[in-house]
BADREN-756703 format. One line per field, with one value per residue (C-alpha): x, y, z; residue in one letter. Coordinates in steps of 0.1 Angstrom, whole numbers, plus 5000, padded with zeros to 4 digits. Each point is the difference from the previous one (the first is absolute). Last residue first. Layout:
BEGIN
xx <- X, ... $
yy <- Y, ... $
zz <- Z, ... $
aa <- A, ... $
// end
This chain:
BEGIN
xx <- 5027, 5025, 4978, 5021, 5030, 4995, 4986, 5034, 5019, 4981, 5003, 5038, 5011, 4973, 5008, 4972, 4960, 4983, 4958, 4980, 4961, 4990, 4976, 4997, 5035, 5003, 5034, 5014, 5001, 5026, 4972, 5010, 4993, 5024, 5025, 5034, 5027, 5016, 4998, 4973, 4983, 5010, 4984, 4972, 4990, 5012, 4970, 4971, 5018, 4981, 4973, 4986, 4994, 5025, 4981, 5039, 5031, 5038, 5031, 5029, 5036, 4997, 5028, 4996, 4984, 4969, 5004, 5002, 4971, 4975, 5008, 4994, 4966, 4998, 5004, 5005, 5039, 5002, 5033, 5010, 5034, 5022, 4977, 4989, 5000, 4978, 4977, 4983, 4995, 4986, 4979, 4984, 4999, 4981, 4971, 4994, 4999, 4971, 4981, 4995, 4986, 4994, 5032, 5021, 4973, 5019, 5025, 5035, 5026, 5029, 5035, 5026, 5038, 5011, 5036, 4986, 4977, 5029, 4994, 5009, 4994, 4991, 4962, 5009, 5001, 5001, 5013, 4968, 5002, 4986, 5000, 4979, 5001, 4984, 4975, 4972, 5005, 5020, 5008, 5017, 5000, 5024, 5006, 5005, 4967, 4984, 4997, 4987, 4980, 4991, 4992, 4985, 4987, 4992, 4967, 4964, 4986, 5028, 5011, 5019, 5015, 5006, 5019, 5008, 5026, 5014, 5035, 5008, 4984, 4990, 4969, 4970, 5022, 5007, 4966, 4988, 5026, 4981, 4990, 4976, 4997, 4987, 4991, 4993, 4974, 4995, 4981, 4994, 4959, 4989, 4964, 5020, 5029, 4993, 5027, 5032, 5020, 4997, 4984, 5001, 4978, 5028, 4988, 5000, 5033, 5012, 4967, 4994, 5040, 5000, 4970, 5003, 5037, 4988, 4971, 5025, 5032, 4972, 4977, 5041, 5013, 4964, 5010, 4994, 5011, 4994, 5007, 4966, 4982, 4996, 5014, 5004, 5033, 5009, 5028, 5029, 5022, 5032, 4984, 4972, 5019, 5019, 4970, 4985, 5028, 4996, 4968, 5021, 5026, 4964, 4988, 5036, 5006, 4964, 5006, 5034, 4987, 4972 $
yy <- 5297, 4973, 4978, 5004, 4995, 4972, 4985, 5003, 4986, 4969, 4995, 5015, 4956, 4990, 5010, 5031, 5004, 5020, 5006, 5020, 5006, 4960, 4986, 4998, 4973, 4989, 5005, 4974, 5014, 5018, 5032, 5026, 4973, 4974, 4989, 4985, 4991, 4967, 5010, 4976, 5022, 5031, 4986, 4994, 5032, 5018, 4981, 5005, 5034, 5026, 4976, 5001, 5034, 5024, 5024, 5004, 4993, 4983, 4985, 4992, 4980, 5021, 4989, 4963, 4984, 4991, 5037, 5011, 4977, 5018, 5032, 4991, 4984, 5032, 5025, 5039, 5002, 5013, 4992, 5004, 5001, 4985, 4985, 5023, 5044, 4987, 4973, 5023, 5030, 4978, 4988, 5028, 5016, 4970, 5002, 5040, 4985, 4973, 5021, 5034, 4981, 5018, 4998, 4976, 4979, 4988, 4980, 5009, 4979, 4982, 4984, 4992, 5000, 4982, 5013, 5008, 4973, 4979, 4961, 4999, 4971, 5012, 4985, 4972, 4996, 4968, 5010, 4999, 5035, 5005, 4973, 4983, 4970, 4965, 4992, 5024, 5008, 5034, 5023, 5038, 5009, 5034, 5022, 5030, 5009, 4965, 4999, 4969, 4983, 4964, 4984, 4965, 4979, 5017, 4986, 5016, 4965, 5003, 5032, 5014, 5037, 5019, 5036, 5018, 5030, 5033, 5017, 5012, 5036, 5017, 5019, 4980, 4964, 5017, 5015, 4968, 4973, 4966, 4996, 4974, 4991, 4966, 4976, 4965, 4978, 4971, 5015, 5031, 5005, 5021, 5015, 5039, 4996, 5024, 5004, 5030, 4980, 4966, 4969, 4970, 4962, 4971, 4965, 5012, 5009, 5004, 5018, 5022, 5007, 5012, 5021, 5015, 5011, 5017, 5019, 5011, 5012, 5021, 5013, 5011, 5005, 5030, 5016, 5000, 5026, 4999, 5032, 5021, 4967, 4977, 5033, 4999, 4997, 4999, 4994, 5008, 4965, 4990, 4985, 4987, 4977, 4989, 4990, 4984, 4979, 4990, 4980, 4981, 4990, 4994, 4974, 4984, 4994, 4991, 4970, 4991, 5002, 4979 $
zz <- 5360, 4981, 4977, 4969, 5020, 5015, 4969, 4986, 5026, 5002, 4961, 5000, 4998, 4980, 4965, 4994, 5000, 5018, 4985, 5017, 5000, 4999, 4984, 4962, 5005, 5033, 5013, 5020, 5040, 5009, 5018, 4973, 4968, 4989, 4971, 5004, 4984, 4986, 4964, 4992, 5029, 4981, 4963, 5021, 5012, 4966, 4984, 5021, 5002, 4984, 4989, 5036, 5002, 5026, 5031, 5008, 4997, 5013, 4990, 5012, 4992, 4965, 4974, 5008, 4974, 5016, 5019, 4965, 4986, 5027, 4992, 4961, 5002, 5026, 4974, 5002, 5009, 5041, 5013, 5040, 5015, 5016, 5030, 5032, 4991, 4975, 5021, 5025, 4981, 4967, 5017, 5013, 4973, 4980, 5027, 4996, 4965, 5007, 5028, 4977, 4974, 4967, 4980, 5020, 4995, 4967, 5025, 4999, 4999, 5017, 4994, 5032, 4999, 5031, 5014, 5033, 5003, 4999, 4987, 4968, 4978, 4976, 4979, 4977, 4962, 4977, 4966, 4971, 4986, 5041, 5019, 5033, 5011, 4997, 5024, 4990, 4964, 4999, 4970, 4994, 4965, 4999, 4962, 5013, 4981, 4997, 5042, 5004, 5032, 5005, 5029, 5001, 5028, 5028, 5020, 4995, 4991, 4971, 4994, 4973, 4997, 4969, 5003, 4971, 5004, 5007, 5014, 4963, 5009, 4969, 5019, 4989, 5011, 5030, 5006, 4988, 5026, 4997, 4965, 4993, 5033, 5002, 5025, 4986, 5030, 5007, 5032, 5002, 4985, 4974, 5001, 5009, 4977, 4973, 4982, 4999, 5031, 4986, 5021, 4976, 5005, 5000, 4991, 4958, 4997, 4966, 4987, 5027, 5000, 4969, 4999, 5034, 4993, 4964, 5020, 5026, 4979, 4984, 5029, 5013, 4967, 5000, 5027, 5035, 5028, 5038, 5013, 5012, 4988, 4969, 4983, 4956, 4981, 4964, 4990, 4974, 4997, 5011, 5032, 4976, 4978, 5030, 5016, 4969, 4997, 5034, 4994, 4979, 5026, 5026, 4970, 5003, 5035, 5006, 4983, 5015, 5031, 4995 $
aa <- K, M, V, L, N, S, I, L, H, S, H, I, L, G, N, S, A, I, I, Y, K, D, E, F, L, K, Y, D, Q, L, Y, L, N, S, V, Q, G, G, A, E, L, L, I, I, I, G, A, S, V, D, W, A, K, L, N, M, E, Y, Y, G, E, Y, T, G, K, A, V, Y, C, L, D, L, A, A, S, G, L, R, R, I, D, Q, C, K, P, L, V, N, K, I, K, E, I, V, D, L, L, D, E, N, N, T, G, S, S, Y, P, F, G, T, S, I, L, A, K, Q, F, V, K, E, K, S, V, E, I, K, E, G, N, L, F, A, G, C, G, V, E, S, E, Y, L, E, D, L, I, P, N, Y, V, I, G, I, F, P, K, K, D, K, Y, V, G, V, S, I, A, T, H, P, V, Q, N, V, F, N, T, T, G, D, I, P, D, I, I, I, S, N, G, F, E, I, N, N, N, D, S, E, E, A, I, L, N, F, D, K, F, E, Q, S, F, K, E, K, L, F, N, E, V, A, V, D, Y, K, T, V, L, D, K, K, A, K, F, N, V, D, K, K, S, F, Y, G, D, R, L, I, E, G, A, E, K, I, I, K, I, L, K, E, K, M $
// end
């Protein structure tokens, strides 16, 4: 199944790549939440191909109406994760596809066609970047840890979320090496998986943002939880915390400081 998925996703990557270098008409789903015709085109292409090839799975996708679709045996699609980057030609953008069997992780694929980076994993088989095995960083000292985060779209309208973001940065930044914010949750998780970052956290993400990256990171030896050190639940938890496992509790302790 994984090889078929990769073939289809790489074909969809041609649509994303063409759009990336083209003039784009942009619409807004919310104050800071962008969508383009290329998001829809990539999603429609993937849904058509996946529905033909993988009839035992339903499809949950960002730009679709998912109200009557139950999460179970599901392929979760983010056609362009990092749409703002895509629109502004920042090359930190990707197609993200997570496959779950009975709500449990199975296959994760994140493909950045601009940088030609294909991250892939199947549960029990490890994680790979362009065919080479990847593993998380071995750094244990939080002061040496490079951390990634993201800012929720709600920060433009929800003052409570905005203040929470600022407070957490104020707590974490002095105690780690530095913080990066590159604008794609799927790729941020993959960057933790390959050891670029030691940790990552963000609020208000959707399942399609993280479904694939979680699988890739776990297969690379990392750890994923909510703020309470419980397993992160798609569609439920407000915060995702991801790390190499070695700095996980330290990261959380700084995030929940009062």
